[in-house]
N, C-alpha and C positions, 0 to 999 in steps of 0.2 A: 617905474611901471608897476601897476598893481594887478594881482591875480584875483579874479572874482568867482569863477566857476571852474570846476575840475572834474575830470572823469578818467578812468583807467581800465584797460583790458590787459591782463597779464596771466602768467601761469598760476597765480593765486586768486583767491576770491576778493577782487578789488573793484569789480564793476557793480554799480549801485551802492548797496550797503557793504562796505569793506569789512572783512574778517581776516586780520593778519595773524591771529593766534594759530589758526590751523595751517600748518606748513605742508603743502602737497609735494609729493616726490617727483624727481626727474624720471624720465623714461629713456633708458639706453643713452644716457649722457645728454639728453635734450629736455629743455623746459618748454613744453608747448603751451600756448595761451589757452585759457578757458573762454571760449567764445560764447557770448550770450545769445538770446533769441533774436536780436537785431530787430526790435519792433520799429515800425515806421519805414522799413525798406521793403519795397514790393518784391514778392518771392521770385518773380521772373528776372528781375534785375539782380537779386541776391545770388541766384544760381550762376550767373555769368561773371560774377566778381571773383577775382583772385583772393587769396587769403589775406594779403597785406591790405588790399583795398577794402575788404570786408571789415577788418579790424579798425582801419582808419576812419571809415565812414560810420561804422557802428559806435565808435567811441566819441566822435564829434557831434553826431546828429542830436543826441539828448541835450546838448548845450545850446542848440540853435532853435529850440522850439519857440521861444519868444524873442528871438534876436536875429537880425540879418547883419552879420559883421561887415565892417568896412574893408577888411582884408582877411585872406586865408593864407597862412604861412605854415608850411610843413617841412620837417626835416626827416630825412631817411637815408640810411647807408645802402641798403639793398632792396628796398621795397619794389615789388613787381618783378624781381629777378626770376622767380619760379615760372611765371607766365612767359617771360622773355625766352627762357630756355625751351619751354614747350613749343613756342612759335618757331624758333629756329629748328627744332627737331622736325616739325611739320614740313618745313621747307625741304628738308632732306628726304623725309618719308614719302612726300607726294611729288618730289622732283619739281618743285616750284609750280605746282599745278593749282587746283582749287583748294585754297586754304580757308579754314574757319577764322573769322575776324576777331572773335572774342579774346583769344590769348594775345593777339597783337594790340588790341585796344587797351588791355590791362597790363601790358608788359613794360611800361615806362614808369620811372619813379614818380612822375607828376600825376599819375592816374588818380590817386586819392584826392589830391587838392582839386583836380579837374572834376571828378565825380561829385564832390561836395558842392562845387560851384553850379554844376548842371542841375543837381537834385533840388537845390534851394533857390534856383534862379538868380544866382549872385554873379554879377559881372564886374565886381570890384577887384582890387589888387589880389592876384592869385599867383603864388610862387612856391616852388619846392627847392630846398637846399639839399645837395647830395655831396657830402664831404666826409665820407667814411665815419670815423669815430667822433667827428666834430660836427656832424650834420645838424643835430638839434641845437647845439650851442650857436651855430651860425644863423639858424632860424630865429633863435632868441635875440641875437644881436640885431637882426633885421627888424624885429618887432620893436625893440628899444629905440632904434634910430627912427623908425616910422612914427612912433608916438612922440618922440622929441620934436619932430618936424611938424606933426599934426596931432596935437594933444586931445582933440575931441573924438578921435576914432575909437571904435571897438574892434579888437583883433582876435581871430581864432588862431591859436598857436598849437601845433601838434608835432609830436615825435613818434615814429613808428618803424618797426622792422619785423620781418618774418624769418623763420628758418627755412631756407630753400635748400634742396638737396645739392644743387650746384655749389652754392657758397659754403655749405657745411663741409662738403668733400674737399674743397680747396683749402679751407682753413684747418681742417683736420690734418691734411697732408703737410701743411705748413707748421704744425705743432701747436696750434692755438687751443686745441681741445684735449681733454684727458684721454689717454689711450687705455687706461685701466678703468674698470667700473668704479664709480664714486657715488656714494649717497650724498645728496645735496645738503643733508643735515650735518655732515662731517666735512663739508667742502673746505673750510678754513684750517682743518687739521692736516691736510695733505701737504706733502713736501716734494711735489713733482711739477713739471711744467704743464701748462694747459688749464682749462676750466670747463664749464658746462655751457652748451649753446642755449640761447634763450630767444624770446620774441615777445612783442607786446606793443601797446600804444597808449599814450597819455595825451589828453587834450585840455586846453585852458582857454578861458575867455579873459583877455587882459585889456586894460585901458589906463588912462592917466588919473582916474578918480579914486580917492582913498575911501570913499563912502561905501560901507558894507563889504570891504575887501577882505580876503582871507590872508593875503601875504603881499609883501612888497619885494621886488627884485632889486637889490642894491647894486649888483654888478655881475658881469660875466667876463671871463678871460680865458684864453687858450694859449698853448705852447707846444712846439714840436721839439723834443729833446730826448736823449737817452742818458743824460748826465744827471745823477742824483742830486748833486749840489745845486745845479741850475734849477731843477724842479722845486727843491725846497725853498730856494730864494724867491722863485716866482710865486709860490703859494703865500709866503709871508708878506711879500710886497703887495700882493693883491688884497689881502685882508687889511693891511695898514691903510691902503688907499680907500677902500670902500666901507670899512666899518666905522660907525660914528665914534667920535672922541669919547673916551671913557668907557666904552662898551667892550664886551668880551664875547668870543664865540662860545655859545652854549652847547651846541650839538654839531658834531662833525659826521655827516653822512658819507661814508667811505665806499668807494667802488672796488674795494678789495675783492678779488675773485678766485683765490686759491691757487693762482699761478705763481710758482716759486720765483720766477724771474721778476715779478712785480713787488715782492715783499719789501724790499729795501726802500722803495719809493713811499709806500704807505707807512712804514715804520718811521720815516723822517717826518711825515705829516702828523703822526700821533705824538712824536716827541715835541713838535712845534706847538701843539695845543694840549698840554698834559692835563689840564683841569676841566676839560669839557667831556660830555658824553659822546661816545663813539658808537654809531649804529651802522651795520652792514646789511646789504640787501640782495646781493647777487646769488646767494643760495636760494632766494625766493623767485628771482626772475631770470637767472642765467645771464650770459654775456652776449651783447649785441651792440651795434654801433650807436644806438640812441637810448641807452639805458639811463642817461641823465634826465630824460623826460620823465621817466618813472621815479627817479630820485627826487625831482622837483615836486612831483605829485605827493610823495611821502612827506616832503618838507611842509606842504600846505595842510596836512592833516592836523586836527586839533586834539588827537588822542595820543596817549603814550604808546611808544613802540613796544612790541612783545619782546620777551626775554631772549628769544632765539636771534634777534637782531642785534642785541647789545653786546659789544666787545668790552666796553668800559663805561661804568655808571658814574654819574655825578649829580649832585644836587644843583638844580638850575631851574630857570623859568622857561627855558626853551624858546627864547625870543629870537636870538640871532643864530642862524643855521648856515653852516658852510658845507657845500657839496663839492667833493673832489673825486675825479675819475681819471684813470689812465687806460687807454685803449691800445692794445697790441704793442706795449712797451715804448711807444713814442708820442702818442697824442694825449696831452694832458689838458684838463679843463677844470675850471672852478667857477661856481656860482654862489653868491652870497644872498641869503634870503632873510628878511625880517618877518617873522610870524606876527600877525595882528590879532 
């Protein structure tokens, strides 16, 4: 599967012309996305959209100016949750009386994919994958299988999530976010449980043609485990299976997030690939269920990564890139990309 067009909305300057050198700070432990002007979306429609739908639609629409995709595939862990809670609160406040429909319409995870289909008049394959920390990876697998079955298709693939007060509070009480104030520039220096909350969206146009492609997805694999040895074996076996003979991993894009409980998993990954460059990104975007979509966007860039991302430097061509992520200490995922 080949990636041709990319776009990203995140807490950093990634929309349009990306500027990764300027590292913007977190606000009270949260990395809120920098939303653009959303050109091409009618203002009346924009006002009624929830945050997740705005980001998802605004990120994908620029890729669809000259293309009507044969499929729209979205992955999200919690997209639409903020509007869902607002609607449920309305039921209580108005005693199941006259409720405004806006929050209800925008409250389901498939609202972004549906809105994209409605706005572009697209009645083709339209699906949303909701699998917590593996939502985007399952959307990617769906796209891979679809293109294997029908190689002539063009597919819009997207991953997105928002910071909702509901989910943030639950995850904070569960210990997944830092209880103490943390500067995101010093995130990896902390030795405490938890990380920073984040949000964002990344969209891709993918198909089976190598002509003018940015990158090629060589494989994706997922695993549920809290065993360090099993996770290390999974990662090495995945690379051996998907990496071309005689090639080496040039860059490891790591999902390290400053959570003390995750360190030993990432240390095993670094030890398994000692000669490659290691780049980290969650001090830029925060932690959420579909961060691997933004990591894949980073893998498609043709520019060097800024120094604040680099954990370990190496002399390389940057051709083969391994993405590895761990979500909430159990959900592991790996994607192997060949940069073209």
